[in-house]
C-alpha distance (Angstrom), angle and dihedral (degrees) to the residues before:
residue distance angle dihedral
X1 . . .
X2 3.80 . .
X3 3.81 91.6 .
X4 3.81 90.4 53.6
X5 3.79 89.8 55.6
X6 3.79 90.1 50.5
X7 3.80 91.0 48.7
X8 3.82 91.4 51.3
X9 3.80 93.7 48.3
X10 3.81 90.6 47.4
X11 3.81 92.2 62.4
X12 3.78 112.2 134.0
X13 3.79 108.6 -136.9
X14 3.76 121.0 -149.3
X15 3.78 116.9 -143.2
X16 3.82 90.5 -107.0
X17 3.81 93.5 48.9
X18 3.78 89.7 48.3
X19 3.80 91.4 50.9
X20 3.81 93.1 47.8
X21 3.80 90.5 47.2
X22 3.79 92.9 48.8
X23 3.80 92.4 48.0
X24 3.80 91.3 50.1
X25 3.81 92.6 49.6
X26 3.81 95.6 -110.7
X27 3.81 107.4 170.7
X28 3.82 91.8 -153.5
X29 3.81 89.9 55.9
X30 3.79 90.6 49.3
X31 3.81 90.4 50.4
X32 3.79 90.8 48.2
X33 3.80 92.2 49.6
X34 3.80 91.2 48.6
X35 3.82 93.7 48.1
X36 3.79 92.5 44.7
X37 3.81 99.3 46.6
X38 3.82 113.0 13.0
X39 3.81 95.4 87.6
X40 3.80 91.9 50.2
X41 3.80 92.5 46.7
X42 3.80 90.5 47.3
X43 3.80 90.4 51.1
X44 3.81 90.3 50.3
X45 3.80 91.0 50.3
X46 3.81 94.9 46.9
X47 3.79 92.8 48.1
X48 3.79 90.6 51.0
X49 3.80 94.9 50.4
X50 3.77 122.1 74.3
X51 3.79 116.8 -114.1
X52 3.83 91.7 -101.8
X53 3.80 90.8 60.3
X54 3.81 99.1 42.0
X55 3.81 91.5 109.2
X56 3.80 88.1 68.6
X57 3.82 94.0 60.8
X58 3.80 96.4 90.2
X59 3.82 91.6 50.5
X60 3.79 90.5 48.1
X61 3.81 90.4 50.1
X62 3.80 90.2 52.9
X63 3.82 90.7 46.5
X64 3.80 88.3 51.1
X65 3.81 92.5 51.0
X66 3.81 92.3 48.9
X67 3.80 92.0 46.6
X68 3.80 89.2 48.5
X69 3.79 90.6 55.4
X70 3.81 89.7 51.3
X71 3.82 92.8 45.6
X72 3.82 98.7 47.8
X73 3.82 93.7 94.6
X74 3.82 87.3 60.2
X75 3.81 95.1 50.4
X76 3.81 106.5 115.9
X77 3.78 97.9 -173.8
X78 3.80 94.2 -117.7
X79 3.80 89.0 130.0
X80 3.77 136.3 18.1
X81 3.78 119.5 -73.4
X82 3.81 88.9 -113.2
X83 3.81 91.3 54.4
X84 3.80 88.9 50.4
X85 3.83 89.4 51.0
X86 3.83 90.4 48.2
X87 3.80 89.3 55.0
X88 3.78 90.4 53.3
X89 3.81 92.1 46.6
X90 3.81 89.3 48.9
X91 3.80 91.8 53.9
X92 3.82 92.7 45.2
X93 3.81 92.4 51.3
X94 3.82 93.7 44.9
X95 3.80 90.7 49.6
X96 3.80 90.7 49.1
X97 3.82 91.8 48.7
X98 3.82 91.5 50.7
X99 3.80 90.5 51.3
X100 3.81 92.2 45.5
X101 3.82 89.8 50.0
X102 3.79 91.7 52.3
X103 3.81 90.8 48.5
X104 3.81 90.4 49.8
X105 3.82 90.4 50.7
X106 3.78 91.3 51.1
X107 3.81 92.5 47.4
X108 3.80 93.3 49.9
X109 3.80 90.2 50.9
X110 3.79 91.0 49.9
X111 3.81 95.9 41.6
X112 3.81 109.3 18.4
X113 3.80 92.9 170.8
X114 3.79 93.2 56.2
X115 3.81 111.0 118.7
X116 3.78 116.6 -112.9
X117 3.79 112.2 -135.5
X118 3.78 111.8 -113.3
X119 3.79 115.6 -132.0
X120 3.78 113.0 -90.4
X121 3.81 110.7 -97.6
X122 3.80 115.5 -113.9
X123 3.76 123.7 -160.2
X124 3.77 91.3 -141.4
X125 3.83 113.5 84.8
X126 3.79 93.2 -150.0
X127 3.80 93.4 51.5
X128 3.80 88.5 47.6
X129 3.78 92.4 50.7
X130 3.80 92.7 45.8
X131 3.77 89.3 51.5
X132 3.80 91.5 55.3
X133 3.78 99.0 50.6
X134 3.79 126.0 85.0
X135 3.85 110.4 -72.9
X136 3.80 91.1 -124.7
X137 3.82 90.3 55.7
X138 3.80 91.1 45.1
X139 3.80 91.4 52.0
X140 3.79 91.6 47.3
X141 3.81 92.9 52.1
X142 3.81 92.3 46.3
X143 3.80 92.3 50.7
X144 3.79 91.8 47.5
X145 3.80 102.7 40.8
X146 3.80 106.5 21.6
X147 3.80 101.5 32.8
X148 3.81 89.9 31.6
X149 3.79 96.2 -141.3
X150 3.78 114.0 175.9
X151 3.81 119.4 -113.2
X152 3.82 88.9 -106.8
X153 3.81 94.2 50.0
X154 3.78 92.1 43.3
X155 3.80 91.8 51.5
X156 3.81 89.4 48.6
X157 3.82 91.5 49.0
X158 3.79 91.6 52.9
X159 3.80 94.7 38.8
X160 3.81 94.3 -124.0
X161 3.80 136.2 115.1
X162 3.79 120.6 -92.1
X163 3.80 89.0 -114.9
X164 3.81 91.1 55.1
X165 3.80 88.4 46.4
X166 3.81 91.5 55.5
X167 3.81 89.8 53.0
X168 3.80 92.4 49.1
X169 3.80 92.0 46.7
X170 3.78 89.9 52.0
X171 3.81 91.5 51.1
X172 3.82 90.9 45.6
X173 3.81 92.2 51.3
X174 3.80 90.6 47.6
X175 3.82 91.4 50.4
X176 3.80 91.0 49.6
X177 3.81 92.0 47.2
X178 3.80 90.0 51.0
X179 3.81 91.2 51.9
X180 3.79 90.2 48.3
X181 3.80 89.5 52.6
X182 3.80 93.0 -117.2
X183 3.82 94.3 117.6
X184 3.78 104.5 71.7
């Protein structure tokens, strides 16, 4: 009996089977999706947030997963399921950052002498430089070089053309180079 349970849990899900299972409410499909993609989505979220907001990453991951469940009926299959989930995570993080920015503005108006937390110092130069560039650029570079999304999938995730993506990638690389001191 124990070997049967192992055989069931060792099922290799295709993308289509996973999608069908998720749409039908299959708990095993939901578990598989979570185990397959949650760590990558979490990494994307944490790299997009500044170090002061890193505690919000787990909540944003959960928000992403719930929004994904709600959005599955609208998934047209024009990209991979992971790319679709990245698009949702992107929108959740951007929405959170806008709200956090508005809160920060209000707080500085109310208490202008309140100290602003400096970003946590990292020993790694690249992590430091990534932390200092615009969050949109940071997210773009993480999706491209860490998550290894293709240009097409990345453009679809961000809802922009591939040509616009190339321009943004160029600006993001330039910003990172400047922070690394390579652009003198």
